[in-house]
Every structure is written in structure tokens, then in C-alpha cells.
TIGUTI-821189 format. One record per residue (C-alpha): residue number from 0; x, y, z. Coordinates in nm, 3 decimals. Last residue first. Example, Ala and Ser with C-alpha at 12.3 -4.5 7.8 and 13.67 -1.06 7.14 Angstrom:
% residues 2
- 1; 1.367; -0.106; 0.714;
- 0; 1.230; -0.450; 0.780;
***
This chain:
% residues 249
- 248; -0.404; 2.545; 1.899;
- 247; -0.374; 2.448; 1.536;
- 246; -0.056; 2.527; 1.341;
- 245; 0.085; 2.173; 1.358;
- 244; -0.248; 2.023; 1.252;
- 243; -0.291; 2.270; 0.967;
- 242; 0.058; 2.194; 0.838;
- 241; -0.005; 1.819; 0.858;
- 240; -0.340; 1.856; 0.681;
- 239; -0.176; 2.052; 0.399;
- 238; 0.097; 1.791; 0.367;
- 237; -0.161; 1.509; 0.360;
- 236; -0.344; 1.680; 0.074;
- 235; -0.027; 1.745; -0.125;
- 234; 0.097; 1.387; -0.085;
- 233; -0.245; 1.263; -0.197;
- 232; -0.237; 1.482; -0.508;
- 231; 0.119; 1.372; -0.600;
- 230; 0.091; 0.998; -0.537;
- 229; -0.251; 0.951; -0.698;
- 228; -0.114; 0.891; -1.048;
- 227; 0.066; 0.572; -0.944;
- 226; 0.188; 0.454; -1.284;
- 225; 0.529; 0.326; -1.181;
- 224; 0.696; 0.644; -1.304;
- 223; 0.439; 0.832; -1.096;
- 222; 0.558; 0.647; -0.786;
- 221; 0.921; 0.734; -0.851;
- 220; 0.832; 1.097; -0.915;
- 219; 0.631; 1.110; -0.592;
- 218; 0.924; 0.963; -0.399;
- 217; 1.157; 1.232; -0.535;
- 216; 0.914; 1.505; -0.432;
- 215; 0.882; 1.358; -0.083;
- 214; 1.259; 1.342; -0.043;
- 213; 1.290; 1.703; -0.154;
- 212; 1.021; 1.794; 0.098;
- 211; 1.208; 1.605; 0.368;
- 210; 1.522; 1.811; 0.336;
- 209; 1.632; 1.644; 0.662;
- 208; 1.833; 1.952; 0.764;
- 207; 1.528; 2.179; 0.764;
- 206; 1.322; 1.961; 0.997;
- 205; 1.628; 1.911; 1.218;
- 204; 1.661; 2.290; 1.250;
- 203; 1.296; 2.317; 1.352;
- 202; 1.353; 2.046; 1.613;
- 201; 1.648; 2.242; 1.749;
- 200; 1.442; 2.563; 1.764;
- 199; 1.168; 2.379; 1.955;
- 198; 1.417; 2.275; 2.223;
- 197; 1.517; 1.912; 2.239;
- 196; 1.437; 1.705; 2.544;
- 195; 1.751; 1.564; 2.702;
- 194; 1.806; 1.216; 2.840;
- 193; 2.134; 1.086; 2.981;
- 192; 2.049; 0.721; 3.039;
- 191; 2.136; 0.537; 3.359;
- 190; 1.829; 0.319; 3.405;
- 189; 1.671; 0.581; 3.630;
- 188; 1.709; 0.824; 3.339;
- 187; 1.529; 0.587; 3.101;
- 186; 1.249; 0.540; 3.353;
- 185; 1.218; 0.918; 3.388;
- 184; 1.187; 0.947; 3.010;
- 183; 0.913; 0.686; 3.014;
- 182; 0.738; 0.869; 3.299;
- 181; 0.750; 1.187; 3.084;
- 180; 0.567; 1.025; 2.793;
- 179; 0.307; 0.831; 2.990;
- 178; 0.058; 1.114; 3.045;
- 177; 0.080; 1.228; 2.683;
- 176; 0.037; 0.878; 2.542;
- 175; -0.265; 0.813; 2.763;
- 174; -0.410; 1.154; 2.675;
- 173; -0.387; 1.077; 2.304;
- 172; -0.532; 0.726; 2.329;
- 171; -0.833; 0.822; 2.546;
- 170; -1.092; 0.954; 2.301;
- 169; -0.962; 0.735; 2.016;
- 168; -1.015; 0.424; 2.227;
- 167; -1.376; 0.520; 2.296;
- 166; -1.441; 0.565; 1.925;
- 165; -1.279; 0.228; 1.852;
- 164; -1.506; 0.055; 2.104;
- 163; -1.811; 0.225; 1.954;
- 162; -1.713; 0.106; 1.605;
- 161; -1.667; -0.250; 1.727;
- 160; -2.010; -0.242; 1.896;
- 159; -2.173; -0.100; 1.583;
- 158; -2.025; -0.375; 1.367;
- 157; -2.153; -0.632; 1.617;
- 156; -2.501; -0.477; 1.614;
- 155; -2.496; -0.482; 1.235;
- 154; -2.440; -0.858; 1.232;
- 153; -2.102; -0.954; 1.089;
- 152; -2.085; -1.111; 0.743;
- 151; -1.953; -0.797; 0.577;
- 150; -1.671; -0.776; 0.830;
- 149; -1.565; -1.135; 0.760;
- 148; -1.561; -1.066; 0.385;
- 147; -1.358; -0.747; 0.431;
- 146; -1.098; -0.918; 0.650;
- 145; -1.050; -0.707; 0.959;
- 144; -0.795; -0.437; 1.027;
- 143; -0.610; -0.291; 1.324;
- 142; -0.384; -0.041; 1.155;
- 141; -0.047; 0.047; 1.305;
- 140; 0.051; 0.376; 1.146;
- 139; 0.419; 0.464; 1.170;
- 138; 0.467; 0.839; 1.145;
- 137; 0.731; 0.864; 1.416;
- 136; 0.729; 1.243; 1.423;
- 135; 0.969; 1.435; 1.646;
- 134; 0.754; 1.705; 1.804;
- 133; 0.726; 1.527; 2.138;
- 132; 1.102; 1.562; 2.158;
- 131; 1.393; 1.329; 2.227;
- 130; 1.771; 1.317; 2.252;
- 129; 1.919; 1.017; 2.432;
- 128; 2.276; 0.935; 2.536;
- 127; 2.273; 0.588; 2.689;
- 126; 2.338; 0.380; 2.376;
- 125; 2.430; 0.035; 2.508;
- 124; 2.211; 0.015; 2.821;
- 123; 1.979; 0.277; 2.671;
- 122; 1.888; 0.024; 2.400;
- 121; 1.696; -0.171; 2.663;
- 120; 1.481; -0.336; 2.393;
- 119; 1.163; -0.208; 2.557;
- 118; 1.328; 0.133; 2.616;
- 117; 1.405; 0.183; 2.249;
- 116; 1.056; 0.066; 2.156;
- 115; 0.906; 0.323; 2.396;
- 114; 1.115; 0.612; 2.258;
- 113; 1.019; 0.560; 1.896;
- 112; 1.333; 0.482; 1.698;
- 111; 1.648; 0.641; 1.557;
- 110; 1.939; 0.421; 1.659;
- 109; 2.297; 0.503; 1.733;
- 108; 2.665; 0.437; 1.681;
- 107; 2.613; 0.094; 1.528;
- 106; 2.871; -0.160; 1.417;
- 105; 3.043; -0.133; 1.755;
- 104; 3.027; -0.506; 1.820;
- 103; 2.794; -0.470; 2.118;
- 102; 2.575; -0.219; 1.934;
- 101; 2.536; -0.452; 1.638;
- 100; 2.457; -0.738; 1.876;
- 99; 2.165; -0.544; 2.025;
- 98; 2.029; -0.473; 1.677;
- 97; 2.063; -0.837; 1.576;
- 96; 1.884; -0.944; 1.896;
- 95; 1.573; -0.742; 1.808;
- 94; 1.479; -0.532; 1.508;
- 93; 1.618; -0.668; 1.181;
- 92; 1.885; -0.457; 1.013;
- 91; 1.897; -0.145; 0.799;
- 90; 2.174; 0.112; 0.789;
- 89; 2.189; 0.491; 0.772;
- 88; 2.524; 0.676; 0.752;
- 87; 2.495; 1.021; 0.908;
- 86; 2.534; 1.360; 0.739;
- 85; 2.191; 1.508; 0.806;
- 84; 2.079; 1.422; 0.453;
- 83; 2.168; 1.059; 0.521;
- 82; 1.972; 1.058; 0.846;
- 81; 1.666; 1.204; 0.677;
- 80; 1.693; 0.948; 0.398;
- 79; 1.707; 0.665; 0.649;
- 78; 1.405; 0.819; 0.818;
- 77; 1.208; 0.800; 0.494;
- 76; 1.327; 0.445; 0.426;
- 75; 1.181; 0.355; 0.765;
- 74; 1.347; 0.095; 0.989;
- 73; 1.626; 0.310; 1.130;
- 72; 1.982; 0.224; 1.233;
- 71; 2.254; 0.485; 1.261;
- 70; 2.620; 0.504; 1.170;
- 69; 2.829; 0.815; 1.250;
- 68; 2.985; 1.083; 1.030;
- 67; 2.737; 1.349; 1.131;
- 66; 2.525; 1.245; 1.431;
- 65; 2.665; 1.542; 1.626;
- 64; 2.441; 1.779; 1.434;
- 63; 2.153; 1.645; 1.643;
- 62; 2.273; 1.831; 1.950;
- 61; 2.527; 1.797; 2.230;
- 60; 2.518; 1.426; 2.163;
- 59; 2.738; 1.211; 2.385;
- 58; 2.844; 0.876; 2.238;
- 57; 2.657; 0.545; 2.213;
- 56; 2.348; 0.727; 2.087;
- 55; 1.973; 0.676; 2.121;
- 54; 1.782; 0.934; 1.913;
- 53; 1.414; 0.945; 2.006;
- 52; 1.099; 0.946; 1.798;
- 51; 0.756; 1.023; 1.937;
- 50; 0.522; 0.753; 2.074;
- 49; 0.329; 0.522; 1.847;
- 48; 0.017; 0.488; 1.635;
- 47; -0.312; 0.301; 1.623;
- 46; -0.587; 0.349; 1.368;
- 45; -0.871; 0.113; 1.455;
- 44; -1.116; -0.105; 1.261;
- 43; -0.989; -0.064; 0.907;
- 42; -1.159; -0.296; 0.659;
- 41; -0.954; -0.541; 0.454;
- 40; -0.941; -0.683; 0.103;
- 39; -0.614; -0.522; -0.008;
- 38; -0.805; -0.317; -0.265;
- 37; -1.035; -0.207; 0.016;
- 36; -0.737; -0.094; 0.218;
- 35; -0.602; 0.107; -0.072;
- 34; -0.946; 0.263; -0.121;
- 33; -0.962; 0.348; 0.252;
- 32; -0.649; 0.559; 0.194;
- 31; -0.736; 0.704; -0.147;
- 30; -1.061; 0.851; -0.012;
- 29; -0.877; 1.132; 0.172;
- 28; -1.114; 1.286; 0.428;
- 27; -1.159; 1.000; 0.672;
- 26; -0.817; 0.836; 0.672;
- 25; -0.632; 1.166; 0.687;
- 24; -0.874; 1.310; 0.943;
- 23; -0.832; 1.010; 1.170;
- 22; -0.455; 1.046; 1.149;
- 21; -0.462; 1.416; 1.233;
- 20; -0.708; 1.372; 1.522;
- 19; -0.493; 1.101; 1.680;
- 18; -0.182; 1.317; 1.649;
- 17; -0.365; 1.618; 1.790;
- 16; -0.478; 1.410; 2.087;
- 15; -0.120; 1.318; 2.174;
- 14; 0.151; 1.433; 1.937;
- 13; 0.169; 1.646; 1.625;
- 12; 0.438; 1.622; 1.357;
- 11; 0.803; 1.667; 1.263;
- 10; 1.023; 1.461; 1.032;
- 9; 0.744; 1.403; 0.777;
- 8; 0.735; 1.114; 0.528;
- 7; 0.570; 0.856; 0.752;
- 6; 0.215; 0.950; 0.651;
- 5; 0.313; 0.914; 0.286;
- 4; 0.389; 0.544; 0.324;
- 3; 0.015; 0.470; 0.328;
- 2; 0.010; 0.571; -0.037;
- 1; 0.233; 0.274; -0.123;
- 0; 0.000; 0.000; 0.000;
***
């Protein structure tokens, strides 16, 4: 589902309730997204997402410019491009024991990952210098979907119950993420990590350094070359929504 990759193509984005609202708006107001799901034979039940990005480094980071000349792991091809534009060397590898081993052998200098995943894998034990911000956009969308045929065969009361459950989850997801963000940072600190939250000006600088709009334009050209005529208009619509979300109070 190539159009779903667009959501990941921003280095900075909203968090908490605004993040939930942005994603719901994207999937509600841009028909191309549910159309991709329909083509895949599934119905979206819940749009889940993750915590903001963090930079876990083996060496002290005064700021994000200190990643220049070092090797970083990231799962997203968008994030790999951001790292490359910022002067780092991006690499790919499976998430889990291989990542841990890469730190132990010195293959990796850092990892760019959502803060909760970093903590779950205890990356702070090997890369204890952490830079983080609520503004750093993860962009991964974890869709809870159901087979279209199975959904169609459900009784209407069951469909309604699932929809109500999703609505309730949306109402609390943002506040839950907000209320658990600082405790996660505290847990990292208690585990020996040196954690610093970036200032807004530093995040703005990172946004510029990534040259994300150039990366988006290049991706659109690649998609159009493959016959995907929706790439450009959908990218434009999502970009407008992202700007509006970041500017909203």
C-alpha cells in the first residue's frame, strides 16, 4: 500500500490528541487511503500509532548535528533518507537481537526509533545518550484491520459495537500517550540514560536539515513512473493537513 507510506514522510508532527485527530482526518477525508485498504481486502477497525521518535546514541550528543559521520539504524526508508541528509550513515537490520549485537560489536553508533521501543529493547544500556522531543514524528501507522468478507458477514449490532469501542479508544489514546511520555523518560534516566528534550528551535533545524520535501518530491516521481497517479495529489493533501495540525491550537 504505497500511499500509506506518505504518513511517515514528515520529520516533525503532532503528538497526543492532535496526532490522533490528524490520522483520523487523513483516513476519513482522503478517499485514497480506505481505497487502498479495500483493494487489499480489509476494513480498518482502529488506527493506532506510536510515541515520538528518540535518538539513542553510544556517544554524547550535544545536539543532532553530532550524528554526522556516525552510523545509525532506522526501519523507515524516509528516516534513512533524513539521516543521510543530516550527514549520518543509515543502515537497515532486523529489530531485536541483531540490533543489540550490532551495538555490542560497535557496528552501530545510534538508533532512531520511537522512545518506547528503544526502552523495551533496553537500548539505553548500550546507547545511553538520548535526545527526544514530542515534536519528532514517528509516522508509523499500526492499523487494526478485519478481512472485508468477515466484516460484511457480521451482524450490524456487532459492527456498531466494534465502532463504539474504537471511538472510545480514540478519546483516550492521546491523553494516555501524553501522560506516559514523561514517565518513560524518567524510567530511562533511572536506568542510567542521559536524556535531554530538544528545544523547539532544534527540532525546527532538524526539519530543515532532513530536506524532507525534496525526499517527498523524489518519492512522488518514482511512484508516478510506476503509474501511481494519486501519489502527487495525496501527498499534497496530507501535507496541507499536517501543516494545519501543527498550526492548530
